N, C-alpha and C positions, 0 to 999 in steps of 0.2 A: 701288621696289616696297615696300609697307608690310609690317610684320612678319607679319600674319595671312595675307597672300597668300604670303609665303615659307613659312609653315607648311603651307598648302594644297598648295603645289608639291612639298613633300618627300614622296616616295612610295617604296614598295618597288618598285624596278625590277629585274626579273629578266632581261629581254631586253637584255643588254649586249654591247658590242663594244669593239674597241681604238681606235676613232676618237673620241678625246676632242675636244670642241668648244673646248678651251682647251689651252695648253701645260702640260705636266706640272709645270713650275715653279709655275704658279698653284695647283695642287693642293697641292704641297709647302708653299707659303706659307700657304695656308688651314690646313693641319694645324699648322704651327708657331704661327701666330697663335692658333688655337683652344686649343692646349695652353697657350700663354702667358696667355690671358685668361679661360678657363673657371675658375670658382671651385672651390676644394678646401678642405674644412673645415680650420680651423686653419692655413690657407695651407701645407698639407703639401707641395704639389707632388709628389704621389704618382703622377700619371698618366704612362704611358709609351706611345709609339706607334712602330710601324715601318710605313713605307710601302713596299710590295713591288711593283716594276714590272718590265717587260720579261721576260727569261729567268727571273729569280728568282721572278716571279709564277707562271709556268707550272709551274716546278719545285715551288713551294709546293703547288699544287693536286694535282699528281701524287703528292706525298708525303702529302697528306691522304687521297687515295684509298687509298694503300698502308696507312696507319695504320688506316683503317676496315675494310679487308679483314682485317688482322691482328687487330683487336679482335673482329670478328664470326666470323672463321674461314671466311668464305665470300666468293666474288666478289659484288660488288654492282653495280647499274647505274651507269654513269659519267655519264649524261646531265646530272644536276644539277650534279655537280662540274665537268664539262666546260663547263657554262654559266658557271660562275664563272671558270674558266680563260680563257674567251673574252673576258673583260673586260680593261680596260687595266691594272688593278692591284688590290691588296687592301691595306686599312688594318687592321693588327693592333692591338688595344687591350689594354693591360696596366695593372696597378698594381704599384708596387714595395713589397712587403711589408716590406722592411727599413726603409723610410721610415715606413711606418705603425706598425710596432712601436716605433720610436724615439719617435714622438709619443705613442703609448699610454703609454710609460714616464713621459713628462713630465706627462701629464694622466690619472692613474690613475682619477679619479672618472668619467671618460667612456670608459674603455678598451673597454667592451663595445659601444659605439656606433660605433667607428671603421670597422668593416667596412661597416656600412650607409652611413656617410657617404662612404666611398671609392667604393662602388658608385654612389651618387647622383651623385657628381662624374664618374665614368666615363660614366654615362648622359648627363649634360649634355654631356660632351665628344663623345660619339657623335652626339648630337642636333645640336650646333653644327656639326660637320663635315658631317654628312649634309645639313643645311639649307643650308649654304654650297655644297656640291656641287650641290644642286638649283638654287640661285640662278645657278650658272655653266652650267646646262644639262647637268650630269653626272649620270648615273643611278647609284644605289647600292642595296644591300640589306644586311641584317645577318644574320650567321650565327653559330651557336654549336656548333662542333665540339669545343670544349674540354669536359671534360678529356682526351678520347681522344687529342687531338693535342698535348698540352702538352709531353711529353718531346721529340717530334720537332721542334717549333717551337724549343724551347730549344737543341737541338743544331744545327739548321739555321742559326740566326742567332747562335749562340755567346752566349747570354744568361746573365746572372747568375741564380742559383737563386732569388733574391728576386722576379724578375719573374713575375707571375701573369697568365696569359692570360684575358681576359674575353670578347672577341668578335672576329669577322672581318668586314670590310666590303668585298666586291668593288665596284669602281666602274669606270665606263667610259662610252663613248658609248651613247646610247639607241637600240637597234636596234628595240625594240618598246615602245610605251607601255603602262603598266598599265591595267587596266580601270577605268572610273570608279568612284569610291567610292559605296557604297550609302547613301542618306540615312538618318539615324537620328533618333529622338526623343531629343535630348540631355538632356532633363529626366529621363530614366530614370537617367542617370549623374551628373547635377549637381542638387543641391538648393540653393535659395536660402532662407535663413532671415532674417526681418526682425523 
């Protein structure tokens, strides 16, 4: 399959289940290889990932619900979070702020840019893994419950304080395909100058 077909196949899939079309080890290998090969400015190697599966995955989404209730002070509907828990797993994306700060010290002329560069690298990592999952027939979507869940995640997985949560990606078998994309006039967003 060519690269642009891979891009077209990467979609936000919300109808997920635990029936992966591949062995979990294939997902783990994809994550490891993506972390290994996705670029990071100044070769910082700042990206960190946790793949949460099985019981830990369901406990994670229960804990997210509890944190949201604590933060709002009110019970909230569980349907959305339960849909994420129904998936086979969740990929948690972080960056290591200690690594970033060390590189900042070595390159003070660029210090103010490192946060942007780290986030760009993290976005590329998310995109690479998401596209790779789609290529394997695995559905995924991207969530952002941070910073509300940051302390809970750090405690749950016994993480160093320097790990900063960026996003959460539930993944699993595709129980329901997403709606077709609505065609757009791409020239509204892309200008070609000659």
